[in-house]
C-alpha positions as CSV (number, residue, x, y, z in Angstrom):
1,M,102.2,117.4,92.1
2,C,99.2,119.6,92.5
3,G,95.7,120.5,91.4
4,I,94.7,123.1,88.8
5,A,91.5,124.9,88.1
6,G,90.4,127.8,85.9
7,I,87.5,129.7,84.4
8,L,87.6,131.6,81.2
9,D,84.4,133.7,80.7
10,F,83.9,134.6,77.1
11,H,81.8,137.7,77.7
12,A,82.8,139.0,81.2
13,T,85.2,142.0,81.6
14,Q,86.2,140.6,85.0
15,A,86.1,137.0,86.1
16,E,84.5,135.9,89.4
17,Q,86.7,134.4,92.0
18,A,84.0,132.8,94.1
19,P,83.3,129.8,91.8
20,L,87.1,129.3,91.4
21,R,87.4,129.0,95.3
22,R,84.6,126.4,95.3
23,M,86.7,124.5,92.8
24,T,89.9,124.5,94.8
25,D,87.9,123.7,98.0
26,A,86.6,120.6,96.3
27,M,90.1,119.1,95.7
28,C,92.0,120.6,98.5
29,H,93.7,117.2,99.2
30,R,95.7,117.7,96.0
31,G,97.7,120.6,97.4
32,P,98.1,121.0,101.2
33,D,101.1,123.3,101.0
34,D,99.6,126.4,99.2
35,T,96.4,127.6,97.5
36,S,96.6,130.7,95.4
37,F,94.5,132.5,92.8
38,F,94.9,134.8,89.8
39,T,92.3,136.9,88.1
40,E,92.8,139.1,85.0
41,G,89.9,140.2,82.7
42,P,87.9,137.3,81.7
43,V,90.1,134.5,83.2
44,A,90.5,133.2,86.8
45,L,93.1,130.5,87.7
46,G,93.5,128.6,90.8
47,H,96.4,126.3,92.0
48,L,96.9,123.9,94.9
49,R,100.5,123.0,95.6
50,L,102.1,119.8,96.9
51,S,105.7,121.0,97.1
52,I,108.2,118.6,95.6
53,I,110.8,120.7,93.5
54,D,111.9,124.1,94.7
55,L,110.1,124.1,98.0
56,S,110.4,127.9,98.3
57,A,107.3,130.2,98.0
58,V,108.8,131.9,94.8
59,S,107.7,128.8,92.9
60,N,104.1,129.0,94.1
61,Q,101.5,129.3,91.4
62,P,99.7,130.8,89.4
63,F,103.2,131.7,88.1
64,R,103.8,134.7,85.7
65,D,106.8,134.8,83.3
66,N,109.3,137.6,83.2
67,S,107.4,139.6,80.6
68,G,104.1,139.4,82.5
69,R,102.4,138.2,79.3
70,Y,101.9,134.5,80.3
71,T,100.4,133.0,83.5
72,L,100.7,129.3,84.3
73,V,99.0,126.8,86.5
74,Y,100.7,123.4,86.4
75,N,100.1,119.9,87.8
76,G,103.0,117.4,87.5
77,E,106.7,117.1,87.1
78,M,109.1,117.8,84.3
79,Y,111.9,115.4,85.0
80,N,114.4,116.7,82.5
81,Y,113.8,120.5,83.4
82,K,117.5,121.1,83.9
83,E,118.3,120.0,80.3
84,V,115.4,122.1,78.9
85,K,116.5,125.1,81.1
86,A,120.0,124.8,79.6
87,G,118.6,125.4,76.1
88,L,116.6,128.5,76.9
89,S,119.2,131.2,76.5
90,G,118.1,134.7,77.1
91,Y,115.6,134.0,79.8
92,D,116.4,135.5,83.3
93,F,115.4,132.7,85.7
94,H,114.5,133.6,89.3
95,T,113.7,130.1,90.6
96,S,115.4,126.7,90.7
97,G,112.4,124.6,89.8
98,D,110.6,123.2,86.8
99,T,107.6,125.5,86.9
100,E,109.5,128.5,85.5
101,V,111.2,126.4,83.0
102,L,107.9,125.3,81.5
103,I,106.6,128.8,81.2
104,A,109.9,130.1,79.7
105,A,109.8,127.2,77.2
106,Y,106.3,128.1,76.2
107,A,107.1,131.8,75.9
108,K,110.0,131.0,73.5
109,L,108.5,128.0,71.5
110,G,104.8,128.0,72.0
111,P,103.2,124.5,71.7
112,A,106.4,123.1,70.2
113,C,107.9,123.1,73.7
114,L,105.9,120.0,74.5
115,K,108.2,118.0,72.4
116,L,111.0,118.8,74.7
117,F,109.3,117.7,78.0
118,R,109.8,114.4,79.7
119,G,107.4,113.9,82.5
120,M,103.9,113.8,83.7
121,F,101.8,117.0,83.5
122,A,98.6,118.8,82.8
123,F,98.8,122.6,82.7
124,A,97.1,125.8,81.4
125,I,98.7,129.0,80.3
126,W,96.8,132.3,79.9
127,D,98.2,134.7,77.3
128,N,97.1,138.2,78.0
129,V,98.2,139.6,74.6
130,E,96.5,137.1,72.4
131,R,93.6,136.8,75.0
132,E,93.8,132.9,74.7
133,L,94.0,129.9,77.0
134,F,96.4,127.0,76.2
135,I,95.8,123.6,77.8
136,A,98.0,120.6,77.5
137,R,98.4,117.1,78.9
138,D,101.3,114.6,79.0
139,R,101.9,112.0,76.4
140,L,100.5,108.9,78.3
141,G,97.8,110.7,80.3
142,V,99.4,110.1,83.7
143,K,97.9,113.5,84.9
144,P,94.1,114.1,84.4
145,L,92.5,117.2,82.9
146,Y,88.8,117.7,82.5
147,Y,87.0,120.6,80.9
148,Y,83.4,122.0,80.3
149,L,82.5,124.2,77.4
150,D,79.4,126.0,76.6
151,G,78.7,129.3,74.7
152,E,79.5,131.3,77.9
153,R,82.7,129.9,79.3
154,C,85.4,127.3,79.5
155,I,86.0,125.6,82.9
156,F,88.9,123.1,83.4
157,A,90.3,121.3,86.4
158,S,92.2,118.3,87.6
159,E,89.1,116.7,88.9
160,V,85.5,116.4,87.7
161,R,84.1,117.3,91.2
162,A,85.9,120.6,91.0
163,I,83.9,121.5,87.8
164,L,80.7,120.4,89.3
165,A,81.4,122.7,92.4
166,T,81.2,125.7,90.2
167,G,77.4,125.3,89.9
168,Y,77.6,126.0,86.2
169,T,77.1,122.5,85.0
170,R,74.2,120.3,85.3
171,R,74.8,117.1,87.4
172,K,73.5,114.6,84.9
173,V,75.0,111.3,84.1
174,N,76.3,110.7,80.5
175,P,74.7,107.6,79.0
176,E,77.6,107.1,76.6
177,A,80.0,107.1,79.5
178,L,77.8,104.5,81.3
179,K,78.5,102.1,78.4
180,D,82.1,102.5,78.9
181,Y,82.1,102.2,82.6
182,L,80.0,99.0,82.7
183,S,82.1,97.5,80.0
184,Y,85.5,98.3,81.2
185,Q,85.1,99.7,84.8
186,S,86.3,103.2,83.7
187,I,85.5,105.8,81.0
188,G,87.4,106.5,77.9
189,Y,88.3,109.7,76.0
190,P,86.5,112.0,75.2
191,H,83.7,111.6,77.8
192,S,83.5,111.8,81.5
193,I,80.8,110.4,83.7
194,I,79.0,113.8,83.6
195,Q,77.2,115.0,80.5
196,G,78.9,118.1,79.1
197,I,82.3,117.5,80.9
198,D,84.9,116.0,78.8
199,Q,88.6,115.0,79.3
200,L,91.4,116.2,77.1
201,E,93.0,113.4,75.2
202,A,96.5,112.2,76.4
203,G,99.3,113.7,74.3
204,A,97.1,116.6,73.1
205,W,96.8,120.3,73.6
206,M,93.9,122.8,73.2
207,K,93.6,126.5,72.6
208,I,90.5,128.5,73.4
209,K,90.2,132.0,71.9
210,D,87.0,134.1,71.4
211,G,85.0,130.9,72.3
212,R,86.7,129.0,69.4
213,I,88.7,125.8,70.0
214,T,91.8,124.5,68.3
215,K,93.0,121.1,69.2
216,E,96.1,119.0,68.2
217,V,97.5,115.7,69.2
218,Y,101.3,116.1,69.5
219,W,102.0,112.4,70.5
220,D,100.3,109.1,69.8
221,V,101.5,105.8,71.2
222,T,100.7,104.1,67.7
223,N,102.7,106.5,65.6
224,I,106.0,104.8,66.4
225,A,105.0,102.2,63.8
226,D,105.9,104.7,61.1
227,V,109.6,104.9,62.2
228,A,110.0,101.7,64.2
229,E,113.3,100.5,62.7
230,T,114.9,103.9,62.6
231,R,113.9,104.8,66.2
232,A,114.8,101.5,67.7
233,G,117.8,100.8,65.6
234,I,117.0,97.1,65.6
235,G,118.1,94.7,63.0
236,P,118.6,91.0,62.7
237,G,121.6,91.3,65.0
238,D,122.7,90.5,68.5
239,P,119.9,90.4,71.1
240,K,122.4,91.7,73.7
241,K,122.2,95.0,71.9
242,I,118.5,95.2,72.6
243,Q,118.9,94.2,76.2
244,G,121.7,96.7,76.7
245,R,119.6,99.5,75.3
246,I,116.6,98.5,77.5
247,R,118.8,98.6,80.5
248,E,120.1,102.1,79.7
249,L,116.6,103.4,79.1
250,M,115.3,101.8,82.4
251,L,118.1,103.4,84.3
252,Q,117.6,106.8,82.6
253,S,113.8,106.6,83.5
254,I,114.7,105.9,87.1
255,E,117.2,108.7,87.3
256,R,114.6,111.1,85.9
257,R,112.1,110.1,88.6
258,L,114.5,110.6,91.4
259,V,114.5,114.4,90.8
260,S,113.0,115.8,94.0
261,D,113.7,118.2,96.8
262,V,111.9,115.9,99.3
263,P,112.7,112.2,100.0
264,V,111.6,109.6,97.4
265,G,110.4,106.2,98.4
266,A,109.2,103.2,96.4
267,F,106.5,100.6,96.7
268,L,108.1,97.2,97.0
269,S,105.9,94.1,96.7
270,G,108.8,91.7,95.9
271,G,107.5,91.2,92.4
272,I,109.7,91.6,89.2
273,D,108.6,95.1,88.5
274,S,108.8,96.8,91.7
275,S,112.1,94.9,92.5
276,A,113.6,96.1,89.2
277,V,112.7,99.7,90.2
278,V,114.2,99.4,93.6
279,G,117.4,97.7,92.2
280,L,117.9,100.6,89.7
281,M,117.1,103.2,92.3
282,A,120.0,101.8,94.4
283,E,122.3,102.0,91.3
284,A,121.2,105.4,90.3
285,S,121.7,107.2,93.6
286,S,124.3,107.2,96.3
287,A,121.5,107.5,98.9
288,K,119.7,104.4,100.2
289,P,116.3,103.9,98.6
290,N,113.3,104.2,101.0
291,T,111.1,101.1,100.4
292,F,107.7,100.3,101.7
293,T,105.9,96.9,101.8
294,I,102.4,96.1,102.9
295,S,102.6,92.8,104.8
296,F,99.9,90.5,106.3
297,E,99.8,87.9,109.0
298,E,97.9,85.6,106.5
299,K,100.4,83.7,104.4
300,E,98.1,83.5,101.4
301,Y,98.2,87.3,101.1
302,D,101.6,88.1,102.4
303,E,104.5,88.9,100.0
304,S,106.8,90.5,102.5
305,P,109.5,87.7,102.5
306,Y,110.2,88.5,98.9
307,A,110.3,92.2,99.6
308,D,112.6,91.7,102.5
309,L,115.0,89.8,100.2
310,I,115.2,92.7,97.8
311,A,115.5,95.2,100.6
312,K,118.5,93.3,102.0
313,K,120.1,92.8,98.7
314,F,120.0,96.6,97.9
315,Q,120.4,97.7,101.5
316,T,117.3,99.9,101.4
317,N,115.7,101.8,104.4
318,H,112.9,99.4,104.5
319,T,109.5,99.7,106.2
320,S,107.1,96.9,106.5
321,I,103.6,98.0,107.2
322,L,101.4,95.3,108.8
323,L,97.8,95.4,107.9
324,K,94.9,93.0,108.4
325,P,93.0,92.1,105.1
326,T,90.0,93.6,106.7
327,V,91.6,97.0,106.6
328,F,90.3,97.1,103.1
329,L,86.8,96.8,104.5
330,D,87.4,99.3,107.4
331,Q,88.7,101.9,104.9
332,L,86.2,101.2,102.2
333,Q,84.1,104.2,102.6
334,E,87.2,106.4,102.7
335,G,88.4,104.9,99.5
336,L,84.9,105.3,97.8
337,D,84.8,108.9,99.0
338,A,88.3,109.5,97.5
339,M,87.0,108.6,94.0
340,D,86.7,111.7,91.8
341,I,85.1,109.4,89.2
342,P,83.6,106.0,89.8
343,S,85.9,103.1,89.2
344,G,85.6,99.4,89.7
345,D,89.2,99.2,90.9
346,G,91.3,101.4,93.1
347,I,90.5,100.6,96.8
348,N,93.8,98.6,97.1
349,T,95.7,101.7,95.8
350,Y,94.0,104.0,98.3
351,V,94.8,101.7,101.3
352,V,98.4,101.3,100.2
353,S,98.9,105.0,99.4
354,K,97.4,106.1,102.7
355,A,99.7,103.6,104.7
356,I,102.8,105.0,103.0
357,A,101.7,108.7,103.2
358,E,101.2,108.2,107.0
359,K,104.9,107.3,107.3
360,G,105.7,110.8,106.0
361,M,106.4,110.1,102.4
362,R,105.4,112.6,99.7
363,V,106.7,110.9,96.6
364,A,106.8,107.2,95.8
365,L,108.0,105.3,92.7
366,S,105.7,102.4,91.6
367,G,106.3,99.4,89.4
368,V,103.0,99.6,87.6
369,G,103.3,99.4,83.9
370,G,105.8,96.5,83.6
371,D,103.2,94.0,82.6
372,E,101.8,96.2,79.8
373,L,105.2,96.9,78.4
374,F,106.9,93.5,78.7
375,A,104.0,91.1,77.9
376,G,103.2,90.2,81.5
377,Y,99.5,89.5,81.1
378,P,98.1,86.2,79.8
379,F,96.3,88.0,77.1
380,F,99.6,88.7,75.2
381,S,100.1,84.9,74.7
382,S,96.4,84.4,74.0
383,Y,96.6,87.0,71.2
384,L,99.5,85.2,69.6
385,K,97.6,82.0,69.7
386,L,94.5,83.5,68.2
387,R,96.5,85.0,65.4
388,K,98.0,81.6,64.6
389,N,94.4,80.5,64.0
390,G,93.6,83.4,61.8
391,W,92.0,81.1,59.2
392,W,88.9,81.1,61.3
393,W,88.3,84.7,60.5
394,N,88.6,84.1,56.8
395,L,85.5,82.0,56.9
396,P,82.1,83.8,55.8
397,A,80.5,85.6,58.8
398,G,77.3,83.5,58.6
399,L,79.3,80.2,58.7
400,R,81.3,81.3,61.7
401,G,78.1,82.4,63.5
402,G,76.4,79.1,62.9
403,M,79.6,77.2,64.1
404,A,79.7,79.5,67.1
405,D,76.0,78.5,67.9
406,L,76.9,74.8,67.4
407,L,79.8,75.0,69.7
408,L,78.2,77.2,72.4
409,G,74.5,76.8,72.0
410,K,71.9,79.3,70.8
411,A,70.6,80.1,74.3
412,P,71.6,83.5,75.9
413,S,74.7,83.1,78.0
414,V,76.8,85.2,80.5
415,G,80.4,85.5,81.4
416,K,83.2,83.5,79.8
417,K,80.9,81.7,77.3
418,D,79.4,85.0,76.1
419,R,82.9,86.4,75.6
420,M,83.9,83.3,73.6
421,R,80.8,83.9,71.3
422,Q,81.9,87.4,70.7
423,L,85.4,86.3,69.8
424,L,84.2,83.7,67.4
425,R,81.9,86.2,65.7
426,A,84.4,89.2,65.6
427,P,84.8,90.6,62.0
428,S,88.6,89.9,62.2
429,C,91.4,88.8,64.6
430,G,92.8,92.3,64.6
431,I,93.8,93.7,68.0
432,D,91.2,96.5,67.5
433,E,88.5,93.9,67.5
434,L,89.7,91.5,70.0
435,Y,91.3,93.6,72.8
436,P,87.9,95.2,73.8
437,I,86.4,91.8,74.2
438,F,89.2,90.5,76.4
439,R,89.0,93.6,78.6
440,Q,85.3,93.4,79.3
441,I,83.8,93.4,82.7
442,L,80.2,93.1,81.6
443,T,79.4,91.9,78.2
444,P,77.0,93.7,75.9
445,A,74.4,91.0,76.4
446,E,74.6,91.3,80.2
447,I,74.4,95.1,79.9
448,G,71.4,94.7,77.5
449,R,69.6,92.6,80.0
450,I,70.4,94.8,83.1
451,T,70.1,98.2,81.6
452,T,68.1,100.2,79.1
453,L,71.3,101.4,77.4
454,G,70.6,99.1,74.4
455,G,72.6,96.8,72.2
456,K,73.1,93.1,72.8
457,D,75.4,92.8,69.8
458,F,79.0,93.9,70.6
459,G,79.5,95.5,67.2
460,A,76.4,97.5,67.5
461,F,77.2,98.5,71.2
462,D,80.1,100.8,70.3
463,T,82.1,102.2,73.2
464,A,84.6,105.0,73.1
465,L,87.5,102.3,73.3
466,Q,86.1,100.5,70.3
467,R,85.9,103.7,68.3
468,E,89.4,104.7,69.2
469,L,91.0,101.3,68.4
470,R,89.2,101.1,65.0
471,G,90.3,104.6,64.2
472,K,93.9,103.7,64.8
473,K,93.7,100.1,63.4
474,D,96.1,100.6,60.5
475,K,98.8,102.1,62.8
476,L,98.1,99.4,65.5
477,R,98.4,96.5,62.9
478,A,101.7,97.9,61.7
479,L,103.3,97.1,65.1
480,P,104.8,93.8,66.1
481,L,101.9,91.6,67.5
482,L,102.9,91.8,71.1
483,S,103.4,95.5,70.8
484,Q,99.9,95.7,69.4
485,V,98.6,94.4,72.7
486,S,100.7,96.9,74.6
487,A,99.5,99.8,72.6
488,A,95.9,98.7,73.0
489,E,96.5,98.5,76.7
490,Y,97.9,102.0,76.9
491,L,94.8,103.3,75.0
492,G,92.4,101.3,77.1
493,Y,92.9,99.8,80.6
494,T,96.2,101.5,81.4
495,Q,95.2,105.1,80.7
496,H,91.6,105.0,81.8
497,T,91.7,102.7,84.8
498,L,95.2,102.1,86.1
499,L,96.6,105.6,85.8
500,K,93.3,107.4,86.8
501,D,93.1,105.2,89.9
502,T,96.7,105.7,90.8
503,D,96.2,109.5,90.5
504,Q,92.9,109.9,92.3
505,M,93.7,107.4,95.1
506,S,97.2,108.6,95.8
507,M,96.4,112.4,95.6
508,A,93.5,111.8,97.9
509,V,96.2,111.4,100.7
510,S,98.6,114.0,99.1
511,L,101.1,111.4,97.8
512,E,102.8,111.8,94.4
513,V,103.2,108.5,92.6
514,R,105.8,108.2,89.7
515,E,105.8,105.3,87.3
516,P,109.2,104.6,85.6
517,F,107.7,102.1,83.2
518,F,105.6,104.9,81.7
519,D,108.6,106.7,80.2
520,Q,108.2,108.0,76.7
521,D,111.7,107.0,75.4
522,L,111.5,103.4,77.0
523,I,108.1,102.8,75.6
524,E,108.9,103.9,72.0
525,Y,111.9,101.7,72.0
526,V,110.3,98.6,73.5
527,L,107.2,98.8,71.3
528,A,109.5,98.7,68.2
529,I,111.2,95.4,69.3
530,P,110.1,92.5,67.1
531,D,108.2,89.6,68.8
532,E,111.0,87.2,68.5
533,Y,113.0,89.1,71.1
534,K,110.1,90.0,73.3
535,K,108.0,86.8,73.5
536,P,108.4,85.7,77.2
537,V,110.4,82.4,77.7
538,Y,109.5,82.9,81.4
539,P,107.6,85.9,83.0
540,K,108.8,89.1,81.4
541,S,112.0,87.5,80.4
542,L,113.2,90.4,78.1
543,L,113.1,92.8,81.1
544,V,114.9,90.3,83.4
545,E,117.5,89.4,80.9
546,S,118.2,93.1,80.1
547,L,118.8,93.8,83.8
548,K,120.8,90.6,84.7
549,P,122.1,90.0,87.2
550,L,120.0,92.6,89.1
551,L,117.2,90.3,90.1
552,P,117.6,87.1,92.0
553,D,115.9,83.9,90.8
554,E,113.8,83.7,93.9
555,I,112.0,86.9,92.6
556,V,111.9,86.1,88.9
557,F,110.4,82.6,89.3
558,R,108.2,83.1,92.3
559,K,104.4,82.6,92.0
560,K,102.6,85.9,91.3
561,Q,100.4,86.9,94.2
562,G,99.2,90.5,94.4
563,F,96.1,91.8,96.4
564,V,93.8,88.8,95.7
565,F,91.4,89.2,98.7
566,P,88.1,87.3,99.2
567,W,86.0,90.1,97.8
568,D,83.4,87.6,96.6
569,Q,82.9,86.4,100.2
570,W,82.9,90.0,101.5
571,L,80.1,91.0,99.0
572,R,78.1,88.1,100.1
573,K,78.7,88.4,103.8
574,D,80.6,91.3,105.5
575,L,79.4,93.9,102.8
576,H,76.0,92.2,102.0
577,D,73.9,94.9,103.6
578,F,76.0,97.7,102.2
579,C,75.8,96.1,98.6
580,D,72.2,95.2,99.0
581,G,71.0,98.7,99.8
582,H,73.0,100.2,96.9
583,M,71.8,97.5,94.4
584,K,68.2,98.1,95.3
585,R,68.5,101.9,94.9
586,M,70.4,101.4,91.6
587,A,67.6,99.1,90.4
588,A,65.3,102.2,90.7
589,R,67.4,104.3,88.3
590,P,65.8,105.1,84.9
591,F,68.6,103.6,82.9
592,I,68.4,100.3,84.7
593,N,66.1,97.3,84.2
594,G,65.4,96.8,87.9
595,E,64.1,93.4,87.7
596,G,67.0,92.2,85.7
597,L,69.6,93.9,88.0
598,L,68.1,92.3,91.1
599,R,67.8,88.8,89.5
600,Y,71.5,89.3,88.6
601,W,72.4,90.2,92.3
602,Q,70.4,87.3,93.7
603,A,72.0,84.9,91.3
604,F,75.4,86.1,92.6
605,L,74.3,85.6,96.2
606,D,73.0,82.1,95.3
607,G,76.5,81.3,94.1
608,D,76.2,81.4,90.3
609,K,79.8,80.8,89.1
610,G,79.1,82.7,85.9
611,I,78.8,86.0,87.7
612,R,82.0,87.5,89.2
613,W,82.2,89.9,92.1
614,P,83.6,92.8,90.0
615,E,80.4,92.8,87.9
616,I,78.3,93.4,91.0
617,W,80.8,95.9,92.5
618,L,80.5,98.0,89.4
619,F,76.9,98.8,90.3
620,V,77.6,99.3,94.0
621,V,80.3,101.9,93.3
622,L,78.4,103.7,90.6
623,E,75.3,104.1,93.0
624,Y,77.5,105.3,95.8
625,W,79.2,107.8,93.6
626,L,76.0,109.1,92.1
627,E,74.4,109.5,95.5
628,K,77.4,111.2,97.1
629,N,77.7,113.6,94.2
630,N,74.0,114.2,93.8
631,V,74.0,113.3,90.1
632,E,70.8,112.7,88.2
């Protein structure tokens, strides 16, 4: 796990290294073990290394292939590099890690090599014969990659702040990105928070040659609908066959993510997902798993008894880290400073990652992703219910609008009532129309009253997520209903909030996090499973039944907790002055209706139940980030 950076100057005969050094300095936390540079003609590449596989200096990057034609900078891990290496006959390997395997595969196969890789990665390769730069990103977007293009140069990096550090880009906020951020607490492809800086799409590659760009998507989570039955091999037969295959794929995913030359730990909350990961780690390796739990003296937050149960069952080397809930307040500014891009979430991930990193761990497995894949969120059941009442959306739009007004009233509303109005007025009950409404933080009506970004009607508001889902609606609707929700989650919240927060908050403390539930082969199989096998009888029953008797009933049927701290009270009391100052400065921004925002803030302080703390926190975090990064 590392950080990468590069500049390709279209007109220079020799690239400058000074702006590249500013880029690596801006994200030095991503690679404490080595920082190296490469310059050749118009290209300059930089690499920050967190050593995980092949710890020797011979695997430091930028890395050149045997011929000297290709030079690589790479962030991530290729879990199946030994299998890929076995198929690359004729290449004389000098290292034992995955870096040289990646560049050898590209030298032999070009972009087609991406089909072979199983892992998380973002990398760039300079070809000094063709004088072209090749950039690629992993299938699910676990590892970030941002780029800036103008008529003079292409700049890319693992973090937005690295590109800003070059001085070549204007520090101006992107209004389109603000719509995404205020709607979903994160920003979707292709934008970033900064105008002119974009993100490479997950599962895509890009070539830049002579200032011209070629792009291609080599994997799309919705494409499995075309070959679902063939790929899954699922007929009307025994559900035990499906459960057996899920277990095989889960174990394979865990085995892949144990590949490391440093100790591997695991987050253990005592929930179904983290417990499944730890149980399979114990099965996949002869070594005892290293597990870590965050515990609290306050019983309403503490999950450590469940984690202890799992640690004893699988005989792990277990560490319980006692924290006070107020540590989240104490480390708040650290967490905000760690944000490469503003996010309404992520402070929890920072605090937990820091606590584990301070125990000496460099790699940790996480159970994130289990809810998305195995229908763990309430929205999965809600979507099935809505589809059963699909007759509503067959009514004329005018009639539905009138009935919605009759049910909810014509007066402007906020929160849950406004979301219900959007659902009733949606053009159809397709996942492409309903998912963006369910995932909203602020509704279009609220954004319209608080900002000058325009659009009180959701259909006219148009975010990047809406555009992407509509563009893929035929593929999405070909999937089983529950898999439609999973696929929408991967394209929305998972990719742009969950995975980005995991990356930026863990890498801020030089910790590599691996997510077994985000495994390509596992995902492709589970998304093809018909609803009749996947619909939960109890929480994530398909996963639990597939792993039986791995998980004890006390874990499976426990009440779900998680980090549910009193943020609403903190914003009104402990963090009042901090939030009040940032809200008032945000109110002065040109894209904000100042009076509207301050009324909204005061209504929250007065106890308005229709306004949730995350809606306020969005503005506080955004203002903090804009000020810290000196963005217009």
